[in-house]
C-alpha positions in Angstrom: -96.9 -33.6 -18.9 -96.1 -37.2 -18.1 -92.6 -36.8 -19.6 -91.9 -33.9 -17.2 -93.0 -35.9 -14.1 -90.7 -38.8 -15.0 -87.8 -36.3 -15.3 -88.5 -34.9 -11.8 -88.6 -38.3 -10.3 -85.2 -39.3 -11.9 -83.5 -36.1 -10.6 -84.9 -36.6 -7.1 -83.6 -40.2 -7.0 -80.1 -39.1 -8.2 -80.0 -36.3 -5.6 -81.1 -38.7 -2.8 -78.6 -41.4 -3.9 -75.7 -38.9 -3.9 -76.4 -38.0 -0.2 -76.8 -41.7 0.6 -73.5 -42.5 -1.0 -71.7 -39.6 0.7 -73.1 -40.7 4.0 -72.1 -44.3 3.5 -68.5 -43.2 2.4 -68.1 -40.9 5.4 -69.4 -43.5 7.7 -67.2 -46.3 6.2 -63.8 -44.4 6.8 -61.4 -46.1 9.1 -58.7 -44.9 11.4 -55.3 -44.4 9.8 -53.7 -46.5 12.5 -56.0 -49.4 11.4 -55.2 -48.9 7.7 -51.4 -49.0 8.5 -52.0 -52.3 10.4 -53.8 -53.8 7.4 -50.9 -52.7 5.1 -48.3 -54.2 7.5 -50.0 -57.6 7.4 -50.7 -57.6 3.7 -47.2 -56.5 2.5 -45.0 -57.5 5.4 -43.8 -54.0 6.1 -43.2 -51.8 9.2 -44.3 -48.2 9.8 -42.4 -46.0 12.3 -44.3 -42.9 13.6 -45.2 -41.0 16.7 -48.6 -42.1 18.0 -49.9 -38.5 18.3 -49.1 -37.9 14.7 -51.9 -40.3 13.5 -54.5 -39.7 16.2 -57.8 -38.5 14.8 -56.9 -39.1 11.2 -59.4 -41.3 9.2 -59.0 -42.5 5.7 -61.1 -44.3 3.0 -60.8 -48.1 3.4 -58.0 -49.8 1.5 -58.6 -51.8 -1.6 -56.7 -55.1 -1.9 -56.3 -54.6 -5.7 -53.8 -51.8 -5.3 -50.0 -52.1 -4.8 -48.1 -50.9 -1.7 -46.8 -47.9 -3.6 -50.3 -46.9 -4.8 -51.6 -47.1 -1.2 -48.8 -44.9 0.1 -49.2 -42.3 -2.6 -53.0 -42.1 -1.8 -52.3 -41.9 1.9 -49.8 -39.0 1.4 -52.4 -37.1 -0.6 -55.2 -37.8 1.8 -53.3 -37.2 5.1 -50.6 -34.6 4.0 -48.1 -36.8 5.8 -44.7 -37.8 4.5 -43.9 -41.5 4.0 -40.2 -42.1 3.7 -38.5 -45.5 3.0 -35.6 -45.9 5.5 -35.0 -49.6 5.1 -35.8 -52.7 3.0 -39.3 -53.0 4.5 -39.4 -50.0 6.9 -41.2 -46.7 6.3 -41.0 -43.5 8.4 -44.1 -41.3 8.7 -43.5 -37.6 9.4 -45.5 -34.4 9.2 -45.1 -32.6 5.9 -43.8 -29.0 6.6 -43.1 -26.4 3.9 -40.4 -23.8 4.2 -39.9 -21.0 1.6 -37.9 -17.8 1.0 -36.3 -15.4 -1.5 -32.6 -15.8 -2.1 -30.8 -12.5 -2.4 -27.2 -11.3 -2.9 -26.3 -9.7 0.5 -24.5 -6.8 -1.2 -26.6 -5.9 -4.1 -29.9 -7.5 -2.9 -30.3 -8.9 -6.4 -32.3 -12.1 -6.7 -30.2 -15.3 -7.1 -31.7 -17.6 -9.7 -30.5 -21.2 -10.0 -29.3 -21.8 -6.4 -29.6 -25.3 -5.1 -31.8 -25.8 -2.0 -31.4 -29.3 -0.6 -33.2 -31.0 2.3 -32.9 -34.5 3.6 -35.7 -35.7 1.3 -36.5 -33.0 -1.3 -34.5 -30.5 -3.3 -35.3 -27.6 -5.5 -33.8 -24.7 -7.6 -34.5 -21.1 -6.9 -36.6 -19.2 -9.4 -35.8 -16.1 -11.4 -37.0 -13.9 -8.5 -35.0 -16.0 -6.0 -38.1 -17.8 -4.6 -37.8 -21.4 -3.3 -40.2 -23.7 -1.5 -39.3 -27.2 -0.1 -41.0 -29.8 2.1 -39.2 -31.0 5.2 -40.0 -33.8 7.6 -39.4 -31.7 10.7 -38.2 -28.3 11.8 -35.0 -30.0 13.0 -34.1 -31.0 9.4 -31.0 -29.4 8.0 -31.3 -27.3 4.9 -28.3 -26.7 2.6 -28.4 -23.8 0.1 -25.5 -23.5 -2.4 -24.8 -21.1 -5.3 -21.5 -20.8 -7.2 -19.5 -17.8 -6.0 -21.4 -17.6 -2.7 -20.9 -19.0 0.8 -23.0 -22.2 1.4 -25.8 -21.9 3.9 -26.4 -24.8 6.3 -29.2 -24.2 8.7 -32.1 -26.0 10.4 -35.5 -25.6 8.9 -36.9 -23.9 12.0 -34.6 -20.9 11.3 -36.5 -20.1 8.0 -39.6 -17.9 8.1 -42.1 -20.3 6.4 -45.1 -18.0 7.1 -43.9 -14.9 5.3 -41.3 -16.4 2.9 -38.8 -13.6 3.9 -35.5 -12.8 2.2 -32.5 -15.2 2.7 -29.2 -13.3 2.1 -26.2 -15.1 0.7 -22.7 -13.7 1.0 -20.1 -13.8 -1.8 -17.1 -16.1 -1.1 -14.5 -13.4 -1.6 -16.0 -11.2 1.1 -13.6 -11.0 4.0 -14.2 -10.0 7.6 -14.0 -6.4 6.5 -17.4 -4.9 5.7 -19.1 -1.7 4.4 -19.3 1.0 7.0 -20.9 3.7 4.9 -23.2 2.9 2.0 -23.7 5.6 -0.6 -20.6 7.4 0.5 -21.2 10.1 -2.2 -23.9 8.5 -4.4 -25.4 5.0 -4.5 -22.8 2.5 -5.6 -19.8 4.3 -3.8 -19.2 2.7 -0.4 -16.7 3.3 2.3 -15.3 0.1 3.8 -14.3 -0.6 7.4 -10.6 -1.0 6.4 -10.4 2.6 5.1 -10.8 1.7 1.4 -13.5 3.0 -0.9 -15.3 0.7 -3.3 -17.3 1.7 -6.4 -19.8 -0.9 -7.5 -20.9 -0.1 -11.0 -23.9 -2.5 -10.9 -25.4 -0.2 -8.2 -23.9 3.0 -9.5 -26.2 5.9 -10.3 -24.4 8.9 -11.9 -22.0 11.7 -11.3 -22.0 15.2 -12.9 -20.7 15.3 -16.5 -20.6 11.5 -16.9 -23.0 9.4 -18.9 -20.8 6.3 -19.0 -19.4 4.6 -15.9 -15.9 5.7 -16.7 -13.8 3.9 -14.0 -11.0 6.4 -13.5 -13.2 9.5 -14.0 -15.4 8.2 -11.2 -12.3 7.7 -9.0 -11.5 11.4 -9.4 -14.8 12.3 -7.6 -13.5 11.0 -4.3 -12.1 13.4 -1.7 -8.3 13.7 -1.9 -8.1 12.5 -5.5 -7.3 15.2 -8.1 -5.9 15.7 -11.5 -3.9 18.8 -12.2 -4.4 18.5 -15.9 -7.9 17.0 -15.8 -6.8 13.6 -17.3 -7.1 10.1 -16.0 -3.5 9.5 -17.0 -2.4 12.0 -14.4 -4.4 11.1 -11.2 -2.9 12.7 -8.1 -3.9 10.8 -4.9 -3.2 13.1 -2.0 -0.7 15.1 -4.0 1.4 12.3 -5.5 2.2 11.9 -9.2 0.3 9.5 -11.4 3.3 7.0 -11.8 3.2 6.6 -8.0 -0.2 4.9 -8.3 -0.6 1.1 -8.4 -3.2 0.3 -11.0 -4.5 -3.2 -11.1 -7.1 -4.8 -13.4 -8.1 -8.2 -12.0 -4.7 -8.6 -10.3 -2.8 -7.5 -13.4 -0.5 -4.4 -13.0 -1.3 -1.9 -15.8 1.2 0.7 -17.1 -1.3 2.4 -19.3 -4.5 3.9 -18.0 -6.1 6.1 -20.7 -7.4 6.5 -24.2 -7.1 9.7 -26.1 -3.9 10.0 -24.1 -5.7 10.4 -20.8 -9.1 11.9 -21.5 -11.1 8.7 -20.9 -10.3 5.4 -19.2 -8.8 2.6 -21.2 -10.7 0.1 -19.1 -14.1 -0.9 -20.7 -16.8 0.1 -18.1 -19.1 -2.7 -19.3 -16.8 -5.5 -18.1 -15.1 -3.6 -15.2 -17.7 -3.9 -12.5 -15.9 -2.7 -9.3 -13.1 -0.4 -8.4 -11.4 0.0 -5.0 -9.3 3.0 -4.1 -6.7 2.7 -1.3 -5.1 5.8 0.0 -3.4 4.4 3.1 -3.2 1.3 5.3 -2.7 -0.9 2.2 -3.1 -4.6 2.4 0.4 -6.2 2.6 -0.3 -8.4 -0.4 0.2 -5.2 -2.6 3.5 -3.7 -3.5 4.3 -0.5 -5.5 2.0 2.5 -5.4 3.7 4.7 -2.9 0.9 7.3 -3.4 -2.1 5.0 -3.7 -3.8 2.0 -5.3 -6.7 1.6 -7.7 -7.8 -2.0 -7.9 -10.4 -2.8 -10.6 -12.3 -6.1 -11.0 -14.6 -7.9 -13.3 -17.6 -9.9 -12.1 -16.6 -13.0 -10.0 -20.0 -14.7 -10.5 -20.9 -17.3 -13.2 -23.7 -16.0 -15.4 -26.6 -18.4 -15.7 -28.3 -16.7 -18.7 -27.0 -14.7 -21.6 -26.4 -11.0 -20.8 -25.2 -8.4 -23.3 -25.3 -4.8 -24.5 -24.3 -2.5 -27.3 -23.6 1.1 -26.9 -22.7 4.2 -28.9 -21.7 7.7 -28.0 -19.9 10.6 -29.7 -16.5 9.1 -29.0 -16.8 5.4 -29.4 -19.0 2.3 -29.9 -18.8 -0.8 -27.7 -20.2 -4.3 -27.4 -20.4 -6.6 -24.4 -21.5 -10.2 -23.9 -21.6 -12.5 -20.9 -22.0 -16.1 -22.1 -22.8 -19.1 -19.9 -20.9 -22.2 -20.7 -22.6 -25.1 -19.0 -23.4 -24.9 -15.3 -19.9 -24.1 -14.0 -18.4 -21.7 -16.4 -19.0 -18.4 -18.2 -17.2 -16.2 -20.6 -17.3 -12.4 -20.7 -16.1 -10.5 -23.8 -16.1 -6.7 -24.3 -14.8 -4.5 -27.1 -14.7 -0.8 -27.7 -13.5 1.3 -30.7 -13.4 5.0 -31.6 -15.9 6.2 -34.3 -13.8 8.8 -36.0 -13.3 6.7 -39.2 -17.1 6.5 -39.6 -18.2 10.0 -38.4 -16.4 13.0 -37.0 -18.3 14.4 -34.1 -17.9 17.8 -32.3 -17.0 15.9 -29.1 -14.3 14.0 -31.0 -12.9 17.3 -32.4 -12.8 18.9 -29.0 -11.0 15.9 -27.5 -8.4 15.9 -30.3 -7.7 19.6 -30.0 -7.3 19.2 -26.2 -4.7 16.4 -26.6 -2.7 18.0 -29.4 -2.6 21.6 -28.4 0.9 23.2 -28.2 2.5 20.0 -29.6 4.2 19.3 -32.9 0.9 17.9 -34.2 -0.9 21.2 -33.6 1.7 23.5 -34.9 5.0 23.5 -36.9 7.3 26.1 -38.4 5.7 28.2 -41.1 7.4 26.3 -44.0 6.0 22.9 -42.8 2.3 22.0 -43.2 0.6 19.4 -41.0 -2.2 17.5 -42.6 -4.1 14.2 -42.6 -4.3 14.1 -38.8 -5.8 10.8 -37.7 -6.4 9.3 -34.3 -8.1 6.1 -33.3 -8.2 3.8 -30.3 -9.7 0.4 -29.3 -9.6 -2.0 -26.4 -10.6 -5.6 -26.0 -11.2 -7.4 -22.7 -11.9 -11.1 -21.9 -12.7 -12.9 -18.7 -13.2 -16.7 -18.4 -14.5 -18.0 -15.1 -14.7 -21.7 -14.3 -15.8 -23.4 -11.0 -14.8 -27.1 -11.2 -16.5 -27.5 -7.8 -18.1 -25.5 -5.1 -14.7 -25.0 -3.5 -12.6 -24.2 -6.6 -12.5 -21.1 -8.7 -10.4 -20.6 -11.8 -10.2 -17.3 -13.7 -8.4 -16.2 -16.9 -8.2 -12.5 -17.9 -7.0 -10.8 -21.0 -6.8 -7.2 -22.1 -5.6 -5.3 -25.1 -5.4 -1.5 -25.3 -4.3 0.6 -28.3 -4.0 4.2 -29.3 -2.7 5.3 -32.8 -2.0 8.8 -33.9 -0.5 9.9 -37.3 -0.2 13.0 -39.4 1.7 14.1 -42.5 4.4 16.9 -42.6 4.6 18.5 -46.0 7.1 21.1 -47.2 8.7 22.3 -50.5 12.5 21.7 -50.7 14.5 22.4 -53.9 11.2 23.2 -55.6 9.9 19.7 -54.8 6.9 19.0 -52.7 7.8 16.4 -50.1 5.6 14.7 -47.5 6.5 12.4 -44.7 4.4 10.7 -42.0 4.9 11.0 -38.3 3.2 8.6 -35.9 2.7 7.8 -32.3 1.3 4.5 -30.9 0.7 3.4 -27.3 -0.6 -0.1 -26.5 -0.7 -2.6 -23.7 -1.4 -6.3 -23.8 -1.7 -8.3 -20.6 -3.0 -11.7 -19.3 -3.6 -13.1 -15.9 -4.5 -16.4 -14.3 -5.8 -16.9 -10.8 -6.9 -20.0 -8.9 -8.7 -20.0 -5.5 -9.5 -23.0 -3.4 -11.4 -23.4 -0.1 -10.0 -26.5 1.5 -12.4 -26.3 4.3 -14.5 -23.6 6.2 -11.3 -22.2 7.8 -8.5 -22.5 5.2 -8.3 -21.2 1.7 -5.5 -20.4 -0.8 -5.2 -18.0 -3.7 -2.7 -18.2 -6.5 -2.2 -15.4 -9.1 0.1 -15.0 -12.1 0.2 -12.3 -14.7 2.3 -10.9 -17.5 1.9 -7.4 -18.8 3.5 -5.6 -21.7 3.4 -1.9 -22.5 5.0 -0.1 -25.4 5.1 3.6 -26.5 6.5 4.2 -29.9 7.0 7.4 -31.9 8.4 8.2 -35.4 9.1 11.9 -35.8 9.7 12.9 -39.4 11.8 16.1 -39.7 11.1 16.9 -43.3 13.5 20.0 -43.5 16.4 18.1 -42.1 15.4 14.9 -44.0 15.7 13.1 -40.7 13.7 10.4 -38.9 13.8 10.2 -35.1 12.3 7.0 -33.6 11.7 6.6 -29.9 10.5 3.6 -27.9 9.7 3.0 -24.3 8.5 -0.5 -23.3 7.8 -2.4 -20.0 7.5 -6.1 -19.6 6.6 -7.5 -16.2 5.8 -10.9 -14.8 4.3 -11.4 -11.4 3.5 -14.5 -9.3 1.9 -14.7 -5.9 0.5 -17.3 -3.5 -1.5 -16.5 -0.4 -3.0 -18.7 2.3 -5.8 -17.6 4.6 -6.8 -19.3 7.8 -10.0 -18.0 9.5 -11.4 -18.3 13.0 -14.7 -16.9 14.1 -13.5 -13.2 14.5 -10.0 -13.5 13.3 -8.1 -14.3 10.1 -4.4 -14.7 9.2 -2.8 -14.3 5.8 0.6 -15.5 4.9 2.0 -15.2 1.3 4.8 -14.9 -1.1 5.2 -12.7 -4.2 7.8 -12.6 -7.0 8.0 -9.8 -9.6 10.4 -9.4 -12.5 10.3 -6.1 -14.4 12.2 -5.1 -17.6 12.2 -1.6 -19.0 13.7 -0.7 -22.4 14.3 2.8 -23.7 15.5 3.3 -27.3 16.4 6.4 -29.4 17.1 5.9 -33.1 18.2 8.7 -35.5 18.9 7.9 -39.2 20.9 11.1 -40.1 23.4 11.4 -38.6 23.2 7.7 -37.5 22.6 7.4 -33.8 21.2 4.5 -31.8 21.0 4.1 -28.1 19.2 1.2 -26.4 19.0 1.0 -22.6 17.6 -2.2 -21.0 17.2 -2.8 -17.2 15.8 -5.7 -15.3 14.9 -5.9 -11.6 13.7 -9.0 -9.7 12.1 -8.7 -6.3 11.0 -11.4 -3.8 8.6 -10.7 -0.9 6.9 -12.6 1.9 4.1 -11.1 3.9 1.9 -11.8 6.8 -1.2 -10.1 8.1 -3.8 -10.5 10.8 -7.4 -9.3 10.6 -9.7 -9.0 13.6 -13.2 -7.9 14.0 -15.1 -8.4 17.3 -18.6 -9.9 17.6 -20.5 -6.6 17.4 -18.2 -5.3 14.6 -17.4 -2.2 16.7 -13.6 -2.8 16.3 -11.7 -3.6 13.2 -7.9 -4.2 13.3 -5.6 -5.3 10.5 -1.9 -5.1 11.2 0.6 -6.6 8.8 4.2 -6.6 7.7 5.9 -7.1 4.3 9.5 -8.3 3.8 11.0 -7.3 0.4 14.3 -8.4 -1.1 15.7 -6.8 -4.3 18.4 -9.1 -5.8 20.2 -6.5 -8.0 20.9 -4.1 -5.1 21.0 -6.7 -2.3 18.5 -4.5 -0.4 16.1 -5.8 2.2 13.1 -3.6 3.0 10.7 -4.1 5.9 7.3 -2.4 5.5 4.7 -2.5 8.4 1.1 -1.5 7.7 -1.9 -1.1 9.9 -5.6 -0.3 9.6 -7.7 0.3 12.7 -11.3 1.5 13.1 -13.5 1.8 16.2 -17.2 2.7 16.5 -18.0 5.3 19.1 -21.6 4.8 20.0 -24.0 4.3 17.2 -23.2 7.3 15.0 -19.4 8.0 15.3 -16.4 6.0 14.1 -12.7 6.8 14.4 -10.2 5.5 11.9 -6.4 5.2 12.0 -4.2 4.1 9.1 -0.5 3.9 8.5 2.0 2.3 6.1 5.5 2.1 4.7 5.8 1.3 1.0 8.4 1.3 -1.8 8.4 1.4 -5.6 10.9 0.4 -8.3 9.4 2.0 -11.4 8.7 5.7 -12.2 8.1 7.9 -15.1 10.5 10.7 -16.4 10.4 13.4 -19.0 13.7 14.0 -20.9 12.4 16.7 -23.2 9.0 18.3 -23.6 8.9 17.3 -27.3 9.7 13.7 -26.8 7.1 11.4 -28.4 5.8 14.3 -30.4 5.0 16.2 -27.2 1.8 14.2 -26.7 2.7 11.4 -24.3 6.2 12.5 -23.3 6.6 10.5 -20.1 8.6 7.3 -20.3 8.9 4.5 -17.7 12.2 3.7 -16.1 13.6 1.3 -13.4 15.4 2.4 -10.3 19.2 2.0 -10.5 19.6 3.0 -6.8 22.0 5.8 -7.8 20.7 8.5 -10.2 17.2 7.0 -9.9 16.6 5.9 -6.3 14.0 3.4 -5.1 10.9 5.4 -4.1 10.0 5.0 -0.5 7.0 6.4 1.3 5.5 6.6 4.8 2.1 7.8 5.6 -0.2 8.2 8.6 -3.8 9.4 8.9 -6.5 9.9 11.5 -10.2 10.2 10.5 -13.6 10.7 12.2 -16.9 9.8 10.7 -20.4 10.8 11.8 -23.5 9.3 10.1 -27.2 9.7 11.1 -30.5 10.3 9.5 -29.1 10.6 6.0 -26.2 12.9 7.1 -22.6 11.9 6.7 -19.6 13.9 7.9 -16.2 12.4 7.1 -13.0 14.2 8.1 -9.4 12.8 7.7 -6.1 14.4 8.4 -2.9 12.9 7.1 0.8 13.2 6.8 2.7 11.8 3.8 6.3 11.7 2.8 7.9 10.2 -0.3 11.6 10.1 -0.7 13.7 9.3 -3.9 11.8 11.3 -6.5 13.6 12.8 -9.5 13.0 16.2 -10.8 12.4 14.6 -14.3 9.4 12.8 -12.9 7.6 15.9 -11.5 6.5 17.5 -14.7 8.5 20.8 -14.5 7.8 23.0 -17.5 9.4 26.2 -16.3 12.3 26.5 -13.9 14.4 23.3 -13.5 12.7 21.9 -16.6 16.0 20.5 -17.8 17.7 19.8 -14.5 18.3 16.4 -13.1 18.2 15.9 -9.3 16.8 13.7 -6.6 14.7 14.8 -3.7 11.5 14.2 -1.7 8.2 15.7 -1.0 6.0 15.9 2.1 2.4 16.7 2.5 0.2 17.7 5.4 -3.5 17.6 4.4 -7.1 17.3 5.4 -10.0 15.8 3.4 -13.6 16.6 4.5 -16.9 15.3 3.0 -20.4 16.4 4.0 -23.2 14.5 2.4 -27.0 14.5 2.8 -29.4 11.9 1.4 -33.1 12.5 1.2 -35.1 9.7 -0.4 -33.8 9.6 -4.0 -31.6 12.7 -3.7 -28.0 12.7 -2.7 -26.2 16.1 -2.2 -22.6 16.5 -1.1 -19.7 19.0 -0.7 -16.1 17.9 -0.3 -13.1 20.0 0.6 -9.4 19.2 0.5 -6.6 21.2 1.9 -2.9 20.4 1.5 0.5 21.9 1.9 2.7 19.9 -0.6 6.4 20.8 -0.6 9.5 19.6 -2.4 12.9 19.3 -1.0 15.8 19.2 -3.5 19.1 19.8 -1.9 20.9 20.3 -5.2 18.7 23.2 -6.3 19.2 26.9 -5.6 15.9 26.8 -3.6 15.9 23.8 -1.4 12.2 23.8 -0.5 9.3 25.1 -2.6 5.7 24.1 -3.4 5.1 20.9 -5.4 3.9 21.0 -9.0 0.9 19.0 -7.7 0.1 21.4 -4.8 -3.6 22.3 -5.3 -3.9 23.9 -1.8 -7.7 24.2 -1.8 -10.1 22.0 -3.7 -13.9 22.1 -3.4 -16.5 19.8 -5.1 -20.3 20.3 -4.9 -22.8 17.9 -6.4 -26.4 16.8 -6.4 -27.8 13.6 -7.9 -31.4 12.5 -8.3 -32.0 8.9 -9.1 -34.9 6.5 -9.5 -35.6 3.4 -11.6 -36.2 5.5 -14.7 -34.0 8.6 -14.6 -30.7 9.8 -13.2 -29.9 13.5 -13.1 -26.7 14.9 -11.7 -25.1 18.4 -11.6 -22.0 19.6 -9.9 -19.2 22.3 -9.5 -15.5 21.8 -9.2 -13.0 24.4 -7.9 -9.4 24.2 -7.0 -6.4 26.5 -6.6 -4.3 26.9 -9.7 -1.1 24.8 -9.8 2.2 26.4 -8.9 4.4 27.7 -11.8 7.5 29.9 -12.3 7.6 33.1 -14.3 10.5 34.9 -16.0 12.3 37.5 -13.9 10.8 40.9 -14.7 13.3 43.1 -16.5 15.9 40.3 -16.9 13.9 37.6 -18.7 16.8 36.1 -20.6 20.3 35.3 -19.3 23.0 33.4 -21.2 20.6 32.5 -24.0 18.1 30.9 -21.7 14.9 32.0 -19.9 15.8 33.5 -16.6 13.1 32.5 -14.1 12.1 34.2 -10.8 11.7 32.2 -7.6 10.6 28.6 -8.5 6.9 28.0 -8.2 6.3 31.4 -6.6 3.3 32.0 -8.8 0.2 30.0 -9.8 -1.9 29.6 -12.9 -5.4 30.8 -12.7 -7.8 29.0 -10.4 -9.7 26.1 -12.0 -13.5 26.1 -12.0 -15.9 23.9 -13.9 -19.6 23.1 -13.8 -21.0 19.9 -15.2 -24.4 18.3 -15.8 -25.6 14.9 -17.0 -28.9 13.0 -17.4 -29.6 9.3 -18.0 -33.0 7.9 -19.0 -33.7 4.2 -18.7 -36.5 2.5 -20.6 -37.8 -1.1 -20.7 -38.7 -1.8 -24.3 -39.9 -5.4 -23.8 -39.2 -8.4 -21.6 -35.5 -8.9 -21.6 -34.7 -5.7 -23.6 -33.9 -2.4 -22.0 -32.4 0.8 -23.3 -30.5 3.8 -21.9 -30.3 7.3 -23.3 -27.8 9.8 -21.9 -26.6 13.3 -22.4 -23.9 15.3 -20.6 -22.3 18.7 -20.7 -18.8 19.1 -19.4 -17.8 22.6 -18.5 -21.2 24.1 -18.9 -20.1 27.7 -18.9 -17.1 27.1 -21.2 -14.6 28.4 -18.7 -11.1 28.7 -20.0 -9.1 26.8 -17.4 -5.3 27.0 -17.9 -3.6 23.9 -16.7 0.0 24.7 -17.5 2.3 27.4 -18.7 5.7 27.3 -20.4 8.1 29.8 -22.0 10.3 29.9 -25.0 12.7 32.4 -26.5 11.6 33.6 -30.0 13.5 34.8 -33.0 13.4 38.4 -31.8 15.2 37.2 -28.6 12.2 37.9 -26.4 10.2 35.4 -24.3 6.9 34.0 -25.5 4.4 32.5 -23.1 2.5 29.4 -24.1 -0.5 28.0 -22.2 -2.3 24.7 -22.3 -6.0 24.7 -21.5 -8.4 22.1 -20.1 -11.5 21.0 -22.1 -14.0 23.7 -22.9 -17.7 23.2 -23.2 -18.0 19.5 -24.3 -21.3 17.7 -25.0 -21.7 14.0 -25.3 -24.7 11.7 -26.1 -25.1 8.0 -25.5 -27.5 5.3 -26.5 -27.3 1.7 -25.1 -29.4 -1.5 -25.6 -29.2 -4.2 -22.9 -30.5 -7.7 -23.4 
């Protein structure tokens, strides 16, 4: 009992003493102004501050045992004020203000991790979600935010929303005055730009019907006005032109090969190729060639801060991709892809192989010759090294290697002896490019680009009955160098540049028995200077980009002037009008000498203009478009006129009448492209319609004017895509008018030992119709590890679409008709791991 009483007394005394002590402490606090005076006398220092800043602030009395630094640190904690040393014995006292935000890429809205946020006193680095917080002395303090590959932000602290920590958008350095005018033009990731171009950003891309991989050129074919009469990516027809009239660039390197499986899939690895821009008219004056259109592909221009990679497998190929940071200012991207046929033969692979080799020497031979051991493989390797020595300098090196190999054995019995010989076909490209950009100041920048590209197509055709080997080769070697300077004002920019291109084309035919060898080599060198202005007013309602290119071709002593213009004007809030025009020329084109060249698989060969039998291609084009966008609806209608002069009949894929004729001519097109799209939350639905009248003019032929081989008069595409963070589902339908063809004259099919055709291109093959569906499922397995599973069906209803006809006289002296068909029902599956 006594013990408990003593315990109560002790607790009471402690409780009372704590109140007494607290009261004494509170009562003993002194004014901050007085404390600063004591420190000034004790340590012989001076404090600068506004008097109202310290009014009413009281602090615990100072102890003379502490150092000046310890006193200041305690006062900063106790008062939340900032003490800054601005002289040998002078301190500035300011109010401690916090600003914060989330840094985002203005285009993709992805968080920017690792950006430097610098104030006058403090600095910080943005977190993985882009968040940053920094203390400033006043709202007038200037904040600098920098991130490699993006424009530096320099703003006063008062312009940041410190209460809500809102998003702060950063713009990539390469972005010009031109901007996106329609986001999600067809589906998310496909955008229409103010200069009339269309950009596909595969980092934001959802899906298209029939595709489970982001195949670059297959995606391009989904745009209005872009077709392929034979369904391949090696025969893309932009507004009725032939494929060789397209300028195809990969990171500024001109490419002469575009497809694997001889055109069924793109030869550009989709894991490293991040964007593609399609230009149909009003081309930037820094580009030459491509009288029909331009497809410009690019890898990422941003240095990766953390390792990023993926591995993927489908029924055609396997691929691997890695993005490796190298220090703070450099990163390396490597991608590789290879066919899987030597490991497992899939039904998809068989379908592709049959599609490529049908009606060729690989598919069939004369009865006494047996084809066997048919093997096909492909691979590609891409590399990108990016280095930023400073915030204003950017260096890039790119490398790409593409290869297709096809071989088969021809076996026959001659003189009671079984003999076998191998025929083969190879197609490969190797190219490298180097570019250097520097921003000298906020107004002036320069861009240097150099590349070398080599393409080679080789075939060895073993004729076992004649004991003959026929070797063919077509190669292109091209070197290009360009330098461009850009000066920017607030709403105006001016480009001035120079470009040099040297192209060499070699064609060789070699027969062993009887001995025959012919090798033709041609070289052309071209110099060009160009200038271009770009204007966009303050409210971005007007965009204007006029320019002119001056070209000089040494060999022919020819000087070509090519004006180009792009103009767009907003009409109110929902409408926009667009006017484009250009003049262009091209020195290289593809021809077909004989349909069985290169085993009949890839029979086109590149050649240089000689300005006589093979003229320089020249084009002129004008278009007028109107766009309406409101509440998820988009209507885009464009009418155009296009004329290309200097084409050869050998470049136009004749397989019936005039197949073996050589003549020069032109074609002109009047056409309309219309797109109607509706977006409702996560669903995007669209219908596009293209109409064209595409006519040849060949003065040397019996019929001077007739429909082009690429005249698909009516073309309709319907599609719907549903997309969220987990699943993408897409379905669509494609229809187009059958391509023109010629048929033998009824009742007089053969004349002088040759097929006697009726009026040229007076008939058409059957109309083309195809339905597709695809689905992609995305799953997060763990932190930093994601997976994708995809499935697609191409040509769901297995429609037999004839893409071409040709005729041959048989042994009974009658005419046989042969047809080549597009892909039938084709399934594909894909699995991918991303880490």
